[in-house]
FITIKE-889233 format. One line per 3 residues: number of its first residue (from 1); their letters; for each residue x, y, z of N, C-alpha, C, O, CB. Coordinates in pm, whole numbers. Glycine has a CB too. Layout:
<sites>
NUM) A) X,Y,Z,X,Y,Z,X,Y,Z,X,Y,Z,X,Y,Z ~ ...
</sites>
This chain:
<sites>
1) MWL) 3712,-1205,7599,3677,-1337,7532,3659,-1308,7413,3694,-1395,7333,3564,-1409,7577 ~ 3608,-1197,7363,3567,-1163,7228,3708,-1147,7150,3711,-1166,7029,3469,-1023,7225 ~ 3806,-1117,7210,3943,-1083,7121,3987,-1248,7107,4020,-1289,6996,4085,-963,7219
4) YSL) 3987,-1322,7201,4040,-1461,7181,3942,-1536,7058,3990,-1596,6962,4032,-1550,7340 ~ 3823,-1521,7078,3737,-1582,6971,3761,-1526,6835,3760,-1600,6736,3592,-1563,7004 ~ 3783,-1391,6828,3812,-1330,6691,3931,-1372,6641,3935,-1388,6519,3815,-1187,6690
7) LRI) 4055,-1398,6719,4166,-1447,6682,4172,-1598,6627,4252,-1642,6544,4244,-1426,6787 ~ 4066,-1671,6693,4070,-1794,6644,3996,-1819,6520,4015,-1918,6450,4030,-1874,6736 ~ 3910,-1725,6495,3829,-1729,6370,3920,-1674,6266,3929,-1732,6158,3691,-1644,6380
10) VLF) 3993,-1561,6291,4091,-1518,6202,4205,-1620,6144,4242,-1633,6028,4152,-1411,6268 ~ 4248,-1688,6266,4345,-1793,6236,4288,-1911,6133,4357,-1951,6039,4389,-1855,6376 ~ 4163,-1960,6160,4097,-2039,6086,4067,-1986,5949,4082,-2064,5854,3989,-2073,6151
13) LAL) 4028,-1867,5928,3999,-1820,5805,4146,-1793,5718,4149,-1805,5595,3907,-1688,5827 ~ 4240,-1764,5780,4364,-1754,5709,4425,-1883,5648,4472,-1895,5536,4459,-1696,5798 ~ 4413,-1987,5754,4447,-2125,5711,4356,-2168,5595,4405,-2231,5501,4434,-2224,5832
16) WGI) 4235,-2141,5598,4138,-2200,5504,4171,-2119,5374,4162,-2180,5267,3977,-2184,5555 ~ 4209,-1992,5373,4255,-1933,5248,4364,-1991,5192,4370,-2010,5071,4283,-1803,5262 ~ 4467,-2028,5280,4610,-2068,5236,4579,-2214,5159,4629,-2241,5050,4727,-2085,5382
19) VVA) 4491,-2301,5229,4472,-2418,5177,4373,-2420,5049,4384,-2508,4963,4427,-2497,5283 ~ 4285,-2328,5043,4212,-2323,4903,4299,-2259,4806,4284,-2279,4685,4074,-2244,4906 ~ 4384,-2188,4850,4482,-2118,4735,4578,-2235,4681,4618,-2246,4565,4587,-1981,4805
22) AGL) 4605,-2315,4781,4699,-2440,4743,4628,-2533,4655,4692,-2629,4610,4748,-2524,4872 ~ 4499,-2517,4622,4421,-2607,4538,4327,-2693,4590,4256,-2759,4514,4498,-2681,4473 ~ 4317,-2702,4706,4202,-2789,4776,4060,-2752,4761,4031,-2632,4762,4221,-2790,4920
25) HAF) 3965,-2843,4746,3829,-2796,4731,3793,-2718,4859,3862,-2739,4959,3729,-2915,4705 ~ 3690,-2629,4864,3654,-2544,4964,3609,-2620,5090,3647,-2581,5201,3551,-2455,4914 ~ 3531,-2726,5076,3485,-2815,5183,3619,-2877,5254,3655,-2857,5369,3386,-2934,5119
28) FGA) 3676,-2949,5164,3797,-3023,5235,3887,-2930,5277,3951,-2961,5377,3873,-3124,5149 ~ 3913,-2807,5217,3998,-2701,5272,3951,-2674,5420,4030,-2688,5513,3988,-2565,5179 ~ 3827,-2637,5439,3768,-2599,5563,3814,-2706,5666,3862,-2671,5774,3610,-2587,5551
31) VVA) 3798,-2848,5630,3817,-2948,5736,3963,-2945,5773,3996,-2951,5892,3773,-3092,5689 ~ 4058,-2934,5667,4183,-2938,5684,4241,-2808,5779,4335,-2815,5858,4238,-2946,5547 ~ 4158,-2692,5751,4189,-2572,5827,4134,-2573,5958,4187,-2501,6042,4145,-2456,5762
34) AVL) 4032,-2647,5989,3988,-2663,6130,4075,-2757,6182,4105,-2727,6297,3843,-2707,6150 ~ 4135,-2871,6138,4221,-2941,6206,4355,-2881,6242,4409,-2894,6352,4235,-3049,6141 ~ 4407,-2810,6132,4526,-2732,6157,4525,-2614,6270,4617,-2583,6346,4560,-2674,6028
37) SVP) 4406,-2561,6261,4385,-2433,6349,4386,-2470,6504,4420,-2388,6589,4238,-2360,6311 ~ 4341,-2613,6537,4334,-2640,6677,4487,-2635,6736,4513,-2558,6828,4260,-2784,6701 ~ 4578,-2712,6686,4730,-2695,6747,4781,-2563,6721,4850,-2510,6807,4838,-2798,6684
40) LSW) 4756,-2507,6618,4839,-2373,6595,4759,-2273,6694,4826,-2183,6743,4838,-2314,6417 ~ 4642,-2280,6723,4587,-2179,6810,4642,-2204,6972,4657,-2117,7059,4417,-2188,6798 ~ 4665,-2329,6981,4725,-2379,7120,4879,-2300,7143,4924,-2251,7246,4747,-2568,7115
43) VLL) 4934,-2305,7025,5069,-2249,7028,5076,-2105,7020,5135,-2041,7108,5148,-2301,6923 ~ 5012,-2039,6906,5015,-1922,6872,4931,-1821,6969,4962,-1705,6994,4977,-1925,6743 ~ 4830,-1886,7011,4733,-1788,7104,4748,-1819,7243,4652,-1804,7319,4574,-1801,7072
46) AAP) 4859,-1863,7285,4870,-1888,7440,4856,-1772,7530,4801,-1776,7641,5003,-1946,7474 ~ 4909,-1669,7473,4915,-1541,7581,4761,-1498,7582,4712,-1486,7694,5028,-1395,7524 ~ 4675,-1472,7466,4540,-1444,7495,4461,-1538,7560,4370,-1498,7632,4479,-1415,7389
49) RAK) 4486,-1682,7542,4416,-1755,7617,4440,-1765,7768,4353,-1798,7848,4423,-1863,7563 ~ 4576,-1732,7802,4608,-1726,7948,4540,-1608,8022,4496,-1616,8137,4761,-1716,7966 ~ 4537,-1481,7933,4467,-1364,7989,4322,-1384,8001,4263,-1323,8090,4492,-1245,7908
52) LAR) 4251,-1470,7913,4116,-1500,7917,4084,-1587,8042,3980,-1575,8108,4076,-1568,7790 ~ 4186,-1676,8069,4161,-1772,8179,4195,-1683,8307,4122,-1707,8403,4256,-1915,8166 ~ 4279,-1598,8323,4278,-1520,8436,4171,-1425,8467,4144,-1390,8582,4382,-1456,8435
55) NIE) 4109,-1382,8358,3993,-1294,8353,3870,-1367,8412,3799,-1315,8498,3966,-1248,8207 ~ 3849,-1498,8357,3736,-1578,8410,3763,-1636,8554,3669,-1667,8627,3707,-1695,8312 ~ 3890,-1649,8591,3918,-1699,8736,3885,-1580,8821,3830,-1601,8929,4078,-1749,8762
58) ARM) 3915,-1445,8780,3894,-1355,8872,3754,-1314,8877,3709,-1254,8974,3977,-1252,8853 ~ 3687,-1345,8776,3539,-1302,8785,3458,-1425,8861,3357,-1401,8927,3474,-1272,8623 ~ 3504,-1544,8848,3454,-1653,8937,3491,-1634,9095,3413,-1664,9185,3515,-1790,8884
61) AAH) 3606,-1585,9112,3658,-1559,9262,3562,-1440,9338,3519,-1443,9454,3832,-1502,9255 ~ 3543,-1335,9236,3453,-1233,9284,3312,-1288,9304,3249,-1254,9403,3451,-1117,9188 ~ 3265,-1362,9226,3122,-1423,9233,3123,-1506,9354,3018,-1510,9417,3081,-1514,9102
64) RDE) 3224,-1575,9398,3218,-1677,9524,3239,-1591,9641,3186,-1623,9748,3337,-1800,9523 ~ 3321,-1466,9630,3313,-1387,9756,3178,-1334,9759,3108,-1371,9854,3418,-1270,9765 ~ 3127,-1256,9673,3005,-1207,9683,2894,-1306,9744,2814,-1272,9831,2972,-1164,9554
67) RAA) 2901,-1426,9688,2804,-1542,9740,2836,-1560,9875,2743,-1548,9956,2819,-1683,9666 ~ 2951,-1587,9918,2989,-1596,10062,2942,-1491,10156,2890,-1514,10266,3130,-1597,10073 ~ 2964,-1369,10101,2904,-1256,10199,2763,-1255,10202,2709,-1225,10308,2945,-1112,10159
70) LDA) 2689,-1285,10096,2547,-1297,10120,2502,-1415,10190,2407,-1405,10267,2478,-1291,10000 ~ 2559,-1527,10173,2525,-1632,10278,2556,-1615,10417,2491,-1672,10505,2584,-1747,10248 ~ 2652,-1539,10439,2694,-1491,10580,2566,-1399,10631,2506,-1420,10736,2848,-1395,10573
73) ELS) 2541,-1313,10553,2435,-1211,10578,2311,-1277,10611,2249,-1254,10715,2414,-1119,10459 ~ 2273,-1361,10519,2131,-1424,10541,2123,-1538,10632,2015,-1581,10671,2075,-1473,10413 ~ 2256,-1597,10672,2243,-1682,10790,2246,-1608,10928,2222,-1671,11031,2352,-1782,10786
76) GED) 2275,-1477,10929,2269,-1404,11056,2395,-1420,11122,2401,-1411,11244,2158,-1449,11146 ~ 2499,-1442,11051,2647,-1454,11133,2706,-1308,11154,2809,-1293,11219,2771,-1549,11039 ~ 2640,-1206,11099,2696,-1079,11104,2621,-999,11218,2655,-886,11252,2686,-1011,10964
79) EPD) 2511,-1070,11275,2430,-1005,11386,2500,-1019,11517,2570,-1117,11544,2288,-1067,11399 ~ 2478,-910,11604,2542,-917,11737,2496,-1045,11821,2392,-1102,11791,2507,-786,11816 ~ 2564,-1083,11911,2535,-1210,11989,2429,-1159,12103,2373,-1250,12163,2684,-1281,12059
82) NPN) 2398,-1041,12137,2310,-1014,12241,2182,-950,12187,2167,-830,12166,2375,-927,12341 ~ 2081,-1056,12165,1955,-1001,12113,1885,-942,12250,1903,-982,12365,1859,-1124,12031 ~ 1806,-844,12207,1721,-783,12324,1596,-848,12363,1528,-801,12455,1682,-648,12293
</sites>
């Protein structure tokens, strides 16, 4: 997650620097860079974003499995059928 966030920030800062170097005011340049960074990050950062999504999905699946195991344990489904 940190890598993807860092890449988004670097992309924004690079665009901001280019826009300011082209002669736009710093604030207006930041707005233009923010607007440009959204579609560019969608295209240029597709692989890191997909890796981040896979990582999050794997963590969520592991959490669901742990939760299901804990729910089964607490409900007594793992206990034998013959109580003494």
